[in-house]
C-alpha positions in Angstrom: 69.9 -0.3 -10.2 66.3 0.1 -10.8 63.8 -2.0 -9.3 61.2 -3.3 -12.0 57.5 -2.4 -11.9 56.8 -6.3 -11.7 58.9 -6.8 -8.4 57.3 -2.9 -7.0 54.1 -4.6 -7.5 55.0 -8.2 -6.2 55.7 -5.8 -2.9 52.3 -4.4 -3.0 51.3 -8.4 -2.7 53.1 -8.7 0.7 51.6 -5.5 2.3 54.0 -2.5 1.4 51.8 0.2 0.1 53.4 2.7 -2.7 55.4 5.0 -0.5 56.8 2.1 1.8 57.8 0.2 -1.5 59.5 3.3 -3.0 61.4 4.1 -0.1 62.5 0.6 1.3 63.7 0.0 -2.8 65.6 3.1 -2.9 67.3 2.4 0.7 67.9 -1.0 -0.5 70.0 0.6 -3.3 71.8 2.6 -0.6 72.3 0.9 2.3 72.3 3.5 4.3 70.4 6.9 3.9 68.8 9.8 5.5 64.8 10.4 5.4 65.6 13.5 3.4 68.0 11.9 0.6 65.2 9.2 0.2 62.2 11.3 -0.3 64.3 13.1 -3.1 65.2 9.8 -5.0 61.8 8.5 -4.5 59.4 11.7 -5.0 57.5 10.9 -1.8 57.0 13.9 0.3 59.7 14.7 2.8 56.7 15.0 5.6 55.7 11.4 4.6 59.3 9.9 4.6 59.9 9.9 8.0 56.7 8.0 9.1 57.0 5.5 5.9 60.4 4.7 7.2 59.4 4.2 10.9 57.0 2.1 9.6 59.3 -0.1 7.6 61.4 0.0 10.8 58.2 -1.7 13.1 57.6 -4.0 10.3 61.4 -5.2 10.0 62.1 -3.8 6.7 65.3 -1.2 8.0 67.0 -0.5 11.4 67.0 3.4 12.9 70.7 4.4 13.5 71.3 6.4 16.9 72.6 9.4 14.8 71.9 13.2 13.9 70.6 13.2 11.3 68.9 10.5 11.6 69.8 7.5 9.4 68.2 4.6 8.3 69.7 1.2 7.3 68.5 -1.3 4.9 67.5 -5.0 6.4 68.2 -7.5 3.8 65.2 -8.9 1.5 65.1 -12.3 3.1 65.4 -11.1 6.6 63.2 -8.3 5.7 60.3 -11.0 5.0 60.9 -12.8 7.6 60.6 -10.4 10.2 57.5 -9.1 8.2 55.9 -12.7 8.4 56.4 -12.6 12.2 55.1 -9.3 12.8 51.9 -9.9 11.0 51.5 -13.1 12.4 51.5 -11.2 16.2 48.9 -8.6 15.1 47.1 -11.2 13.8 47.2 -13.4 16.9 46.8 -10.2 18.8 43.6 -9.2 17.1 42.2 -12.6 17.2 42.9 -12.5 21.3 40.6 -9.2 21.1 37.8 -10.2 19.4 37.6 -13.4 21.6 37.9 -11.4 24.4 34.7 -9.0 23.3 33.0 -12.2 22.5 33.2 -13.0 26.2 32.4 -9.4 27.8 29.1 -8.3 28.3 29.0 -6.0 24.9 28.6 -8.9 23.2 25.1 -9.0 25.1 23.9 -5.4 24.5 25.0 -6.2 20.8 22.9 -8.9 20.6 20.2 -7.2 21.9 20.2 -4.3 19.7 20.1 -6.9 16.9 17.3 -8.6 18.1 15.2 -5.7 19.0 15.8 -4.5 15.2 15.4 -7.8 14.0 11.7 -8.0 15.2 11.2 -4.8 12.7 12.4 -6.5 9.9 10.2 -8.4 7.3 11.4 -11.2 6.2 11.9 -10.8 2.4 14.5 -8.4 3.7 16.7 -11.3 5.1 18.2 -12.6 2.1 21.0 -11.4 -0.1 24.1 -12.6 -2.4 27.3 -13.8 -0.9 30.5 -13.2 -3.4 33.5 -15.1 -3.4 34.1 -18.8 -2.6 35.5 -17.8 0.8 32.9 -15.6 1.5 29.8 -18.2 0.9 32.3 -21.1 3.0 32.7 -18.7 5.5 28.6 -17.8 5.6 27.6 -21.7 5.3 29.9 -22.5 8.1 28.2 -19.9 10.3 25.0 -21.5 9.0 25.8 -25.0 10.0 27.1 -23.7 13.5 23.8 -22.9 14.3 21.9 -25.6 13.3 19.8 -26.8 15.9 17.5 -29.9 14.8 18.3 -30.3 10.7 21.0 -29.8 7.9 20.2 -30.8 4.7 22.5 -30.3 1.9 22.8 -31.3 -1.9 25.8 -30.9 -3.7 28.5 -31.7 -6.1 31.1 -34.3 -7.0 33.6 -31.5 -6.0 31.2 -29.8 -3.4 31.5 -33.1 -1.6 35.3 -32.6 -1.3 35.3 -28.9 -0.5 32.2 -30.0 2.4 34.8 -32.5 3.7 37.8 -30.0 3.6 36.2 -26.8 5.0 33.3 -28.1 7.3 33.8 -31.5 8.5 34.8 -30.6 12.4 31.5 -28.6 12.2 29.3 -31.1 11.5 30.6 -33.4 13.5 30.0 -30.9 16.0 26.6 -30.7 14.9 26.0 -34.5 14.8 27.6 -34.6 18.2 24.7 -31.9 19.7 22.1 -33.8 18.1 21.3 -32.5 14.8 20.3 -34.6 11.7 22.8 -34.2 9.0 21.6 -35.4 5.6 23.6 -34.8 2.6 22.6 -35.7 -1.2 25.9 -35.9 -3.9 27.2 -38.0 -6.6 29.7 -40.6 -5.6 32.8 -40.8 -7.9 36.6 -42.2 -7.7 37.3 -38.5 -7.3 35.1 -38.2 -4.2 34.9 -41.5 -2.3 37.5 -40.5 0.1 35.6 -37.4 1.4 32.5 -39.7 1.0 33.6 -42.0 3.4 35.0 -39.5 5.7 31.9 -37.6 5.9 29.4 -40.8 6.7 31.1 -40.9 9.7 29.0 -37.5 10.5 26.0 -37.6 8.3 23.8 -39.8 6.9 24.8 -39.5 2.8 22.8 -40.6 -0.4 24.0 -41.2 -3.9 22.6 -38.9 -6.1 23.2 -39.5 -10.1 25.6 -36.7 -11.5 23.7 -35.8 -14.3 20.3 -35.2 -12.2 21.3 -32.5 -10.5 24.6 -30.0 -10.5 24.3 -27.9 -8.2 25.1 -26.5 -4.2 22.2 -26.0 -1.7 22.3 -25.7 2.3 19.2 -25.5 4.0 19.1 -25.3 8.0 16.7 -26.2 10.5 14.1 -25.3 7.7 14.8 -21.8 7.9 17.8 -20.6 6.3 19.4 -21.8 3.1 22.4 -20.8 0.7 21.9 -21.4 -3.0 24.9 -21.3 -5.3 24.5 -19.6 -8.2 27.7 -20.4 -10.6 29.3 -23.8 -11.4 31.9 -25.3 -10.4 34.5 -24.6 -12.9 34.2 -20.5 -12.1 36.8 -18.6 -10.9 36.8 -18.8 -7.0 36.4 -14.7 -6.7 33.5 -14.9 -8.8 31.5 -17.7 -7.0 28.2 -16.5 -6.2 25.2 -17.4 -4.1 21.7 -16.5 -2.6 21.0 -16.6 0.9 17.9 -16.3 2.7 16.0 -16.7 6.2 12.6 -17.4 4.4 11.0 -20.0 6.0 8.7 -20.8 3.4 11.4 -21.3 0.8 13.3 -23.2 2.7 10.8 -25.8 4.3 8.1 -25.0 1.8 9.6 -24.9 -1.4 13.1 -26.8 -1.2 12.0 -29.2 1.4 9.8 -31.0 -0.7 12.0 -31.0 -3.5 14.7 -32.4 -1.1 12.7 -34.9 0.1 11.7 -36.0 -3.4 15.3 -36.1 -4.4 16.2 -37.9 -1.4 14.1 -40.9 -1.7 14.9 -41.2 -5.5 18.2 -41.4 -4.2 20.5 -44.4 -3.4 22.4 -45.2 0.1 
């Protein structure tokens, strides 16, 4: 039985490369097979077929039989996918532990020293760039909020307020606990009222009419800011934001505008 292209493409999404997809589906059609047989069936080079089968065994998609020549047994798809989940979860958790150990080691201090030395040579205008993709934007803004020392200013939309609640509530709570002033300007609607009320526990929020300003901007300590360049309806992969560490832009350009809007807004 030939597996459809759609199914092969779907296997790509769960982590199987082209050779792994071909070998695994061929193995499923036979139940038990050797690397040589599967190579002939799929066109995967014989020298690569062994490596592919070993990788499939490590992921839980095949089992090596103690026989000569070496044979492999196909693991049923449902069971194989469950095995793969546990494998990926274990690798992910292991990698997180390695990152945490590195952050606690002396190596991070050496890297920070190199960065600080290089930073002193950089023109402030060079500390700017584009952030692409909603996840990357959220991640970068979250890091900005974590580093805030005195003040956070946020201007956002109806949807943006909900996403601020969903993605950054804990970060804002911790910022407030360490004495950072957190202010948020956003429209209040029935669609975001719950987020509005919850965020009020960690920030001072004022209502901005929905038709007054429609955009997202975050500024931290009058030294760093991120400005969304796309509207709320854009696809998450196409969301783009401009980021800069320009004190002039954050403090002298955006600062007065924010204060004007803050004073115009209702409590």
